[in-house]
Backbone bond lengths (Angstrom), bond angles and torsions (degrees), N, CA, C in turn:
res aa  C-N    CA-C-N  psi(-1)  N-CA   C-N-CA  omega(-1)  CA-C   N-CA-C  phi
1 M - - - 1.469 - - 1.527 108.15 -
2 S 1.315 113.98 140.44 1.494 120.13 178.86 1.556 107.66 -142.38
3 L 1.297 114.32 164.94 1.466 118.24 178.02 1.545 110.74 -64.10
4 G 1.303 117.16 -29.96 1.481 119.25 175.94 1.505 112.00 -62.52
5 I 1.341 116.36 -43.59 1.481 119.87 178.55 1.527 108.56 -67.02
6 V 1.342 118.24 -41.11 1.446 120.33 177.61 1.517 110.76 -58.11
7 F 1.332 116.71 -44.71 1.489 121.19 -178.55 1.516 109.91 -60.30
8 L 1.307 116.98 -52.20 1.487 119.43 -177.64 1.503 111.51 -64.24
9 S 1.301 116.82 -40.10 1.465 120.44 179.41 1.490 111.95 -59.76
10 E 1.326 117.00 -47.05 1.467 121.32 -179.16 1.524 112.74 -71.39
11 V 1.344 118.09 -33.89 1.429 121.89 178.41 1.549 107.43 -65.34
12 F 1.296 120.15 -50.36 1.437 122.15 -178.55 1.525 112.27 -66.55
13 G 1.312 115.87 -43.33 1.444 119.55 179.50 1.511 114.07 -63.08
14 T 1.350 116.23 -43.98 1.444 119.54 179.67 1.524 111.15 -72.06
15 A 1.315 117.12 -32.25 1.478 119.67 175.81 1.522 110.23 -64.33
16 M 1.339 116.77 -42.23 1.447 119.69 177.15 1.509 111.90 -63.37
17 L 1.330 115.96 -45.68 1.490 120.27 174.46 1.509 113.11 -53.16
18 T 1.322 116.42 -48.38 1.443 120.96 -175.56 1.511 113.00 -73.39
19 L 1.330 117.00 -37.75 1.451 121.12 176.10 1.534 111.67 -57.33
20 L 1.339 114.83 -50.79 1.461 118.66 -177.91 1.544 113.22 -75.10
21 G 1.344 115.58 -34.40 1.470 119.61 178.05 1.525 112.50 -67.75
22 C 1.355 114.68 -51.33 1.476 116.06 177.27 1.512 111.17 -66.21
23 G 1.354 116.19 -29.22 1.438 121.70 -179.63 1.547 111.61 -63.41
24 V 1.316 116.65 -41.09 1.470 118.11 179.47 1.510 112.25 -68.59
25 V 1.341 116.57 -32.19 1.478 119.32 175.31 1.534 109.02 -69.42
26 A 1.333 117.69 -44.31 1.473 120.26 176.02 1.516 112.71 -56.53
27 N 1.302 116.14 -41.95 1.471 122.01 -178.55 1.540 110.28 -63.81
28 T 1.306 115.49 -32.70 1.480 120.91 -178.80 1.527 112.51 -83.85
29 A 1.390 114.74 -40.70 1.460 118.10 -166.07 1.539 114.03 -94.81
30 L 1.358 118.03 -28.36 1.464 119.45 -171.56 1.519 111.74 -84.62
31 K 1.290 115.16 148.26 1.465 122.82 -176.93 1.540 111.68 -65.96
32 G 1.348 113.51 134.08 1.473 120.10 171.83 1.504 116.99 83.49
33 T 1.356 118.20 2.61 1.453 119.90 178.63 1.521 109.90 -75.73
34 K 1.351 115.86 162.52 1.467 119.64 177.30 1.506 111.31 -67.55
35 G 1.333 118.06 -24.25 1.473 119.36 -177.26 1.509 112.42 -108.23
36 N 1.310 119.57 22.63 1.453 121.79 -176.12 1.540 112.12 -59.60
37 N 1.326 113.76 132.78 1.486 120.91 177.47 1.504 112.65 63.34
38 T 1.306 119.75 34.58 1.464 121.70 176.48 1.518 113.34 -79.37
39 G 1.322 119.09 -15.37 1.445 120.85 170.26 1.512 116.80 104.24
40 F 1.325 114.82 168.03 1.481 121.60 -172.15 1.508 111.93 -68.91
41 L 1.317 119.00 -37.89 1.467 120.66 -179.30 1.539 109.93 -65.20
42 F 1.321 117.25 -35.29 1.444 120.65 173.06 1.530 111.59 -59.04
43 V 1.339 115.97 -41.80 1.428 121.25 175.68 1.521 113.49 -63.44
44 N 1.348 115.07 -40.91 1.473 119.92 176.38 1.516 112.71 -57.27
45 F 1.340 115.40 -47.76 1.475 118.39 -179.34 1.532 110.39 -68.80
46 G 1.330 116.97 -34.58 1.457 118.80 179.31 1.528 109.81 -65.48
47 W 1.301 118.88 -41.70 1.475 120.76 176.06 1.504 111.95 -65.49
48 G 1.338 117.09 -36.57 1.464 119.07 177.42 1.507 111.27 -63.42
49 L 1.322 117.59 -42.35 1.454 121.56 177.08 1.518 112.70 -67.93
50 A 1.322 115.36 -30.85 1.484 120.32 176.07 1.514 109.96 -64.71
51 V 1.347 116.35 -42.59 1.452 121.33 175.10 1.518 110.96 -61.77
52 F 1.311 115.44 -43.34 1.467 121.60 179.85 1.541 110.53 -54.84
53 A 1.355 115.70 -47.61 1.450 120.03 -178.87 1.529 110.86 -68.26
54 G 1.352 115.76 -42.47 1.478 120.03 -178.56 1.485 112.83 -63.93
55 V 1.317 118.97 -36.82 1.445 121.65 179.79 1.540 110.77 -65.17
56 F 1.318 117.38 -41.57 1.458 120.17 176.52 1.535 111.68 -61.52
57 V 1.330 116.29 -45.22 1.446 120.21 -178.27 1.512 112.43 -62.04
58 A 1.353 116.80 -37.95 1.457 121.24 -173.22 1.538 111.96 -103.63
59 A 1.325 116.97 24.15 1.453 120.95 -174.71 1.543 112.45 -57.99
60 K 1.341 118.48 -37.06 1.452 121.02 -176.35 1.496 114.21 -60.43
61 S 1.345 115.92 -33.37 1.446 119.21 -176.11 1.557 111.79 -96.41
62 G 1.294 117.69 6.77 1.450 121.82 -176.43 1.499 113.78 92.14
63 A 1.344 116.62 -4.11 1.479 122.59 174.94 1.503 112.74 52.13
64 H 1.328 116.10 56.44 1.486 119.01 173.10 1.529 111.50 -67.23
65 L 1.299 115.49 -54.95 1.492 120.98 176.50 1.499 113.56 62.24
66 N 1.308 117.47 7.97 1.474 120.29 -165.99 1.532 107.01 -162.81
67 P 1.343 118.18 119.77 1.468 120.36 174.30 1.509 115.12 -54.10
68 A 1.318 117.37 -32.20 1.447 121.16 -179.77 1.535 110.57 -65.64
69 V 1.342 117.03 -37.49 1.474 119.75 175.08 1.519 109.52 -68.49
70 T 1.302 117.98 -45.85 1.462 120.56 179.78 1.548 110.59 -56.96
71 L 1.317 117.45 -49.28 1.444 120.86 -178.38 1.531 111.41 -71.37
72 G 1.308 117.99 -30.48 1.456 120.04 173.49 1.498 112.89 -63.95
73 I 1.310 117.06 -38.68 1.461 121.40 175.01 1.531 112.01 -64.71
74 V 1.345 115.16 -39.47 1.498 119.05 177.37 1.555 107.39 -63.55
75 A 1.301 117.62 -47.23 1.479 120.49 -177.35 1.525 112.36 -65.76
76 S 1.306 117.75 -24.09 1.489 121.94 179.75 1.517 111.78 -73.56
77 G 1.333 117.75 -12.37 1.459 121.73 177.87 1.513 115.55 86.41
78 K 1.328 118.40 13.21 1.464 120.63 177.42 1.510 111.06 -66.01
79 S 1.304 118.57 150.08 1.466 122.42 -178.49 1.506 111.91 -93.01
80 E 1.351 118.25 -20.75 1.467 120.54 -179.14 1.535 107.76 -137.58
81 F 1.323 115.31 145.51 1.447 121.31 171.32 1.528 110.30 -74.78
82 V 1.325 115.42 -52.39 1.444 125.81 171.47 1.517 107.21 -136.82
83 P 1.320 119.94 163.95 1.450 119.26 178.35 1.552 112.93 -54.68
84 G 1.313 114.71 125.66 1.455 120.18 -179.57 1.499 116.33 93.34
85 I 1.354 116.70 -8.01 1.449 121.52 178.16 1.555 109.36 -117.17
86 P 1.299 118.32 96.51 1.480 118.75 -179.10 1.522 110.71 -70.25
87 V 1.333 113.44 156.61 1.458 119.96 175.02 1.516 107.65 -81.86
88 D 1.338 117.27 102.29 1.441 124.56 176.36 1.506 109.78 -146.08
89 A 1.325 116.27 178.59 1.460 120.78 -175.82 1.524 112.95 -57.66
90 A 1.341 116.55 -43.25 1.457 120.80 -179.49 1.518 113.00 -61.70
91 S 1.322 115.78 -45.13 1.475 118.85 -178.83 1.497 112.32 -70.54
92 I 1.374 115.93 -38.75 1.458 119.56 178.78 1.517 112.14 -59.54
93 F 1.344 116.19 -48.27 1.447 119.13 179.65 1.525 113.34 -71.26
94 T 1.311 118.51 -24.30 1.451 120.80 172.71 1.487 111.15 -65.18
95 Y 1.339 117.60 -47.76 1.443 122.44 177.28 1.538 110.32 -61.02
96 L 1.318 116.55 -48.65 1.482 119.28 -175.06 1.510 111.07 -63.56
97 G 1.331 116.58 -44.34 1.486 120.11 -179.88 1.489 112.12 -64.77
98 A 1.324 117.04 -41.51 1.473 120.96 -179.49 1.519 110.94 -65.46
99 E 1.332 116.86 -39.05 1.470 119.57 -178.86 1.506 110.36 -66.35
100 L 1.342 118.58 -42.04 1.442 120.78 -179.02 1.519 110.63 -67.30
101 L 1.322 116.36 -43.43 1.476 119.21 179.48 1.544 111.76 -64.52
102 G 1.298 116.78 -42.33 1.452 120.66 178.49 1.497 111.95 -61.94
103 A 1.330 116.57 -40.12 1.481 119.52 -179.93 1.501 109.83 -66.42
104 F 1.320 119.53 -39.48 1.447 122.75 178.06 1.558 108.82 -62.91
105 I 1.297 117.66 -47.79 1.472 122.09 -178.39 1.509 111.09 -59.58
106 G 1.352 116.75 -48.31 1.451 119.86 178.68 1.506 114.32 -57.73
107 A 1.300 115.67 -38.87 1.503 120.72 179.48 1.541 111.07 -66.61
108 V 1.342 116.16 -39.69 1.456 121.02 177.98 1.535 110.61 -63.07
109 V 1.306 116.55 -44.16 1.457 120.87 -179.62 1.534 110.06 -65.81
110 C 1.323 116.47 -38.12 1.492 120.85 176.69 1.526 108.58 -59.64
111 W 1.331 116.97 -45.03 1.491 120.39 179.22 1.504 110.56 -58.86
112 L 1.357 117.38 -43.07 1.459 120.35 177.86 1.541 111.24 -60.04
113 A 1.319 116.00 -41.84 1.474 119.78 -177.62 1.550 110.70 -65.40
114 Y 1.314 117.32 -32.55 1.462 120.98 -176.37 1.527 113.32 -113.27
115 K 1.320 116.92 22.76 1.458 121.91 -174.60 1.542 112.64 -50.73
116 Q 1.293 117.19 -48.50 1.504 119.54 -176.60 1.540 110.69 -64.56
117 H 1.316 117.33 -34.86 1.457 119.89 179.43 1.518 112.39 -75.15
118 F 1.282 117.23 -32.45 1.472 120.07 170.94 1.507 110.90 -62.23
119 D 1.318 116.72 -37.27 1.455 122.08 -177.77 1.523 112.47 -67.04
120 V 1.330 117.46 -34.71 1.490 120.69 -177.39 1.478 113.47 -98.36
121 E 1.331 118.93 -8.45 1.480 120.20 178.33 1.533 109.88 -70.25
122 P 1.321 118.74 123.37 1.471 120.54 -175.40 1.557 113.60 -84.28
123 D 1.332 118.60 -17.92 1.453 120.66 -170.86 1.553 108.99 -100.87
124 P 1.358 118.27 113.15 1.437 120.58 178.84 1.530 112.93 -58.72
125 A 1.339 118.87 -30.21 1.441 121.14 -178.71 1.547 110.15 -66.89
126 N 1.310 117.91 -35.27 1.487 119.61 177.51 1.541 110.32 -67.87
127 K 1.331 115.93 -34.68 1.458 117.97 178.71 1.519 110.53 -68.63
128 L 1.320 117.63 -46.42 1.457 120.54 178.79 1.541 110.12 -65.23
129 G 1.317 118.86 -37.02 1.465 121.83 -178.69 1.510 112.13 -66.28
130 T 1.319 117.91 -22.58 1.461 120.27 173.24 1.504 110.78 -67.17
131 F 1.330 118.29 -34.09 1.447 121.82 -177.12 1.511 113.72 -88.70
132 S 1.320 117.54 -45.51 1.464 119.47 -171.43 1.533 109.62 -141.89
133 T 1.322 114.17 173.51 1.451 120.98 -173.97 1.541 112.07 -88.98
134 G 1.290 114.74 163.49 1.461 122.69 175.61 1.516 109.82 -154.87
135 P 1.340 118.10 153.05 1.471 119.47 -176.24 1.536 112.40 -81.66
136 A 1.339 114.36 149.87 1.462 119.37 171.01 1.530 109.57 -70.30
137 I 1.322 117.18 -42.56 1.459 123.25 174.68 1.508 106.38 -123.21
138 R 1.335 116.72 117.04 1.479 119.30 -174.53 1.541 109.97 -78.94
139 N 1.296 113.08 109.09 1.479 122.31 172.97 1.493 106.15 -149.68
140 Y 1.317 116.79 100.76 1.448 120.70 -167.06 1.548 112.50 -56.39
141 G 1.339 117.41 -39.08 1.467 119.58 -179.94 1.469 112.97 -64.44
142 W 1.360 118.05 -48.90 1.462 120.28 -179.71 1.506 112.19 -73.36
143 N 1.342 117.95 -32.24 1.465 119.77 172.74 1.498 111.66 -59.39
144 L 1.348 114.85 -42.53 1.474 119.75 176.56 1.512 112.62 -61.17
145 V 1.318 117.58 -42.81 1.468 122.24 177.81 1.546 109.82 -57.97
146 T 1.343 116.24 -45.30 1.436 120.33 -178.29 1.541 111.48 -60.15
147 E 1.362 115.80 -44.93 1.447 120.49 -178.99 1.544 110.93 -66.55
148 I 1.337 116.02 -36.63 1.466 119.31 177.97 1.571 109.55 -63.22
149 I 1.307 115.84 -47.71 1.462 119.78 -178.02 1.561 110.19 -62.89
150 G 1.310 117.75 -49.04 1.446 120.40 -178.21 1.512 112.53 -59.96
151 T 1.318 116.65 -42.83 1.469 119.96 179.60 1.479 112.11 -71.39
152 F 1.347 118.14 -36.22 1.442 120.67 174.24 1.522 110.90 -53.86
153 V 1.337 115.18 -49.23 1.461 119.43 -177.99 1.525 108.38 -60.20
154 L 1.310 119.29 -47.33 1.457 121.61 -179.22 1.498 112.09 -56.55
155 V 1.300 117.33 -55.12 1.465 122.07 -173.28 1.506 112.37 -71.28
156 F 1.338 117.09 -40.40 1.455 121.19 179.55 1.530 111.58 -61.53
157 V 1.310 115.85 -45.97 1.486 118.73 179.49 1.548 110.25 -64.76
158 I 1.320 118.74 -42.38 1.437 121.52 176.53 1.505 112.61 -58.87
159 L 1.299 118.01 -45.71 1.476 121.72 -179.30 1.515 111.17 -68.36
160 C 1.287 118.30 -37.79 1.457 120.13 -177.54 1.522 112.62 -73.19
161 F 1.326 117.94 -23.30 1.444 120.64 -175.96 1.496 113.32 -113.20
162 G 1.323 116.41 26.85 1.481 117.18 172.19 1.512 116.95 152.91
163 G 1.303 118.69 -19.38 1.455 119.32 179.28 1.508 117.29 94.99
164 S 1.335 115.52 -20.42 1.450 119.67 176.65 1.498 110.20 -159.09
165 P 1.313 119.79 157.93 1.474 119.56 -179.20 1.542 112.86 -59.04
166 N 1.322 116.86 -34.91 1.453 120.51 -179.07 1.499 111.58 -62.12
167 E 1.350 117.16 -45.48 1.458 121.66 179.72 1.547 112.35 -70.69
168 L 1.298 116.75 -34.74 1.453 120.40 178.03 1.522 111.39 -66.72
169 G 1.327 117.97 -36.63 1.429 121.26 179.57 1.536 110.82 114.68
170 P 1.324 118.14 128.98 1.462 120.98 -177.29 1.524 113.94 -56.90
171 L 1.330 118.10 -41.09 1.468 119.61 -177.86 1.514 110.92 -66.98
172 A 1.341 115.96 -39.24 1.489 119.05 -178.27 1.516 109.77 -66.71
173 V 1.341 117.74 -40.97 1.458 119.30 178.41 1.501 110.86 -65.97
174 A 1.344 117.04 -39.02 1.463 121.26 178.59 1.519 111.38 -59.51
175 M 1.296 117.05 -46.00 1.465 121.26 -179.73 1.528 111.36 -69.00
176 L 1.321 116.08 -33.91 1.477 120.38 173.59 1.536 110.04 -58.69
177 V 1.293 117.93 -45.91 1.447 122.54 -177.56 1.566 108.49 -66.47
178 V 1.308 117.35 -41.92 1.456 118.83 175.89 1.513 111.42 -60.01
179 G 1.333 116.03 -41.43 1.460 119.44 -178.80 1.508 112.84 -66.94
180 I 1.334 116.74 -41.69 1.467 121.65 176.46 1.526 109.27 -61.44
181 G 1.288 118.48 -44.76 1.442 121.29 179.50 1.514 113.03 -61.77
182 A 1.328 117.02 -44.39 1.445 122.05 -178.57 1.511 111.66 -69.09
183 S 1.346 116.71 -33.23 1.466 120.12 -174.24 1.518 113.62 -94.34
184 L 1.341 115.53 -37.50 1.504 120.33 -170.93 1.526 113.59 -123.15
185 G 1.363 117.43 1.20 1.456 119.93 -171.47 1.508 114.43 -85.76
186 G 1.329 118.06 -9.69 1.436 120.61 -173.68 1.523 116.62 -64.04
187 P 1.351 118.60 -41.52 1.468 118.72 -176.61 1.507 115.07 -70.19
188 T 1.353 118.79 -36.66 1.445 120.55 -172.84 1.565 114.83 -126.82
189 G 1.299 117.70 -4.80 1.472 119.37 -173.86 1.499 112.94 82.10
190 Y 1.309 117.87 7.79 1.439 127.70 174.40 1.511 116.06 43.16
191 A 1.327 115.48 77.82 1.445 120.13 173.50 1.538 109.55 -64.86
192 I 1.325 117.84 -51.48 1.488 126.47 -177.95 1.516 112.51 43.57
193 N 1.296 117.65 22.98 1.491 122.11 -174.73 1.536 107.19 -164.99
194 P 1.355 116.90 107.67 1.491 117.66 -179.58 1.521 114.58 -59.52
195 A 1.334 115.89 -40.06 1.480 119.33 -179.67 1.510 111.22 -66.86
196 R 1.341 116.80 -41.16 1.470 120.56 -179.35 1.547 112.42 -58.96
197 D 1.353 115.74 -31.72 1.463 117.67 177.85 1.522 113.54 -90.18
198 L 1.318 116.46 -44.19 1.471 120.18 -174.68 1.527 112.51 -70.39
199 G 1.328 117.92 -44.06 1.457 119.83 -179.02 1.495 112.83 -60.02
200 P 1.359 119.73 -50.17 1.439 120.68 176.52 1.548 113.49 -67.64
201 R 1.304 118.44 -28.73 1.481 118.83 176.60 1.509 110.11 -67.49
202 I 1.320 116.63 -39.23 1.476 119.49 175.47 1.540 108.48 -62.97
203 A 1.335 117.61 -43.84 1.439 120.03 179.36 1.532 110.59 -59.68
204 H 1.328 116.57 -42.42 1.493 119.92 176.24 1.518 111.02 -58.10
205 A 1.311 117.02 -39.47 1.443 120.99 -177.82 1.512 114.13 -69.10
206 V 1.329 116.45 -33.67 1.485 118.51 -171.94 1.539 112.01 -100.84
207 L 1.333 119.39 -21.56 1.447 120.43 -177.42 1.544 110.80 -73.68
208 P 1.341 116.89 149.34 1.474 121.29 177.98 1.514 112.45 -81.30
209 I 1.343 115.33 66.80 1.465 121.03 -176.77 1.538 108.91 -89.28
210 K 1.335 115.73 124.22 1.463 120.59 -176.03 1.543 109.86 -63.81
211 G 1.327 116.23 127.07 1.457 120.81 175.50 1.508 114.83 59.84
212 K 1.314 118.54 35.99 1.443 120.69 -172.04 1.509 115.01 -75.84
213 G 1.327 118.87 -23.76 1.468 119.76 -178.39 1.510 112.69 73.92
214 S 1.342 113.89 -160.26 1.445 121.58 -177.07 1.535 113.09 -74.29
215 S 1.339 117.16 151.15 1.451 120.92 172.60 1.532 112.85 -90.33
216 D 1.354 116.86 4.47 1.463 124.30 174.71 1.512 110.63 55.50
217 W 1.294 118.06 55.89 1.457 121.72 179.37 1.538 111.74 -69.11
218 S 1.308 118.14 -21.32 1.460 118.21 178.53 1.484 113.57 -65.71
219 Y 1.324 116.75 -22.77 1.497 121.04 176.51 1.527 111.26 -97.29
220 A 1.303 118.87 -15.41 1.473 120.92 -168.63 1.517 113.91 -58.04
221 W 1.322 118.17 -26.79 1.467 119.63 -178.12 1.516 112.93 -68.92
222 V 1.304 116.87 -25.55 1.501 121.42 -176.96 1.546 110.93 -63.66
223 P 1.342 117.82 -54.34 1.485 118.08 178.71 1.521 114.35 -73.43
224 I 1.345 118.23 1.81 1.452 121.17 168.61 1.502 110.77 -96.99
225 A 1.341 116.49 -53.14 1.460 120.31 -176.53 1.527 112.21 -68.80
226 G 1.325 117.71 -42.64 1.448 120.97 -177.36 1.509 113.28 -58.47
227 P 1.323 118.40 -53.02 1.461 120.05 179.27 1.545 112.75 -64.62
228 I 1.323 118.59 -34.73 1.485 120.71 177.96 1.548 107.60 -63.70
229 I 1.326 117.71 -48.62 1.451 119.91 -178.55 1.528 110.57 -63.27
230 G 1.354 116.06 -44.03 1.474 120.26 179.32 1.503 112.71 -62.33
231 G 1.349 116.62 -39.70 1.462 119.35 179.79 1.514 112.20 -68.15
232 L 1.353 115.85 -41.33 1.464 118.45 178.05 1.533 112.32 -65.24
233 L 1.326 116.25 -42.14 1.488 118.61 178.45 1.534 110.74 -63.40
234 A 1.331 117.06 -38.81 1.455 120.46 176.69 1.523 111.64 -62.88
235 G 1.340 116.51 -42.10 1.447 120.21 176.67 1.485 113.91 -61.34
236 F 1.322 117.01 -44.73 1.479 121.09 175.65 1.506 111.24 -63.65
237 A 1.302 118.56 -42.97 1.461 121.72 -179.35 1.520 111.91 -64.43
238 A 1.329 115.71 -42.42 1.473 119.25 179.82 1.503 113.08 -66.79
239 H 1.346 115.92 -21.06 1.461 122.00 -178.82 1.518 111.98 -82.06
240 L 1.347 118.33 -10.22 1.434 121.86 -178.35 1.523 110.98 -69.52
241 P 1.302 118.37 134.20 1.492 121.50 -177.15 1.533 111.28 -54.48
242 I 1.348 117.96 -39.05 1.448 119.58 -176.09 1.536 110.82 -64.55
243 V 1.325 117.84 -31.60 1.457 120.13 178.36 1.532 111.56 -69.65
244 F 1.360 115.57 -45.76 1.458 119.41 -179.57 1.525 110.18 -64.84
245 T 1.332 117.83 -36.74 1.453 121.91 177.69 1.531 109.96 -62.58
246 A 1.332 116.71 -44.41 1.468 119.90 179.56 1.503 111.71 -64.97
247 V 1.314 118.60 -40.26 1.467 121.56 178.69 1.463 111.45 -65.97
248 A 1.370 117.89 -41.35 1.426 122.93 -178.44 1.562 110.31 -62.02
249 K 1.340 116.24 -36.01 1.448 119.63 -179.98 1.519 111.50 -72.51
């Protein structure tokens, strides 16, 4: 294992996650698709299956696919991300950089797959919603709380049941993501992953999308800060002796 392998693993895994995740939103939101208006639960399951595929692709690196997971593992006090890769500044930034790049690449490929539908979609909000999240009711403080809670659930469960998505199992993580979306995704669209939101938002900003409108940068800090805070809190909580004692029993 090397940092180069970690980087490529996380890039390809996160790209697969974002391609399929943004793809299910595009299929639901964009005009004229076969899956138009199939609903939020359809999107939840699509994102769960996107995670399922991404975890398999990035298994060698522990399949973080998410800076909140990476930082949660750091906060939990673990000494290695995977065997041979110590938790240090170089490995942390390798994971974070790969996750952001992979998310950007996956969003670009999604745009290519749905190019014609982006061209005919009249609503800029539907185009942006394919790439990144937005609140149902815009209130930055409460939106932040929602993202913190959703990400806490994601990272805490992952850490308690194995330490990484790969050890927990792809199907279990996929169903966890579906559950979080169905239960906690209504207020903000549940980013629960800074790279998943920021990478596609950057893609939306730079791609030549017809009539795309604003990338809503005024909201962009929420799906970055919320998941980071939630992931760190989950890591600290999972590190508490009482939690490990309860899990061991």
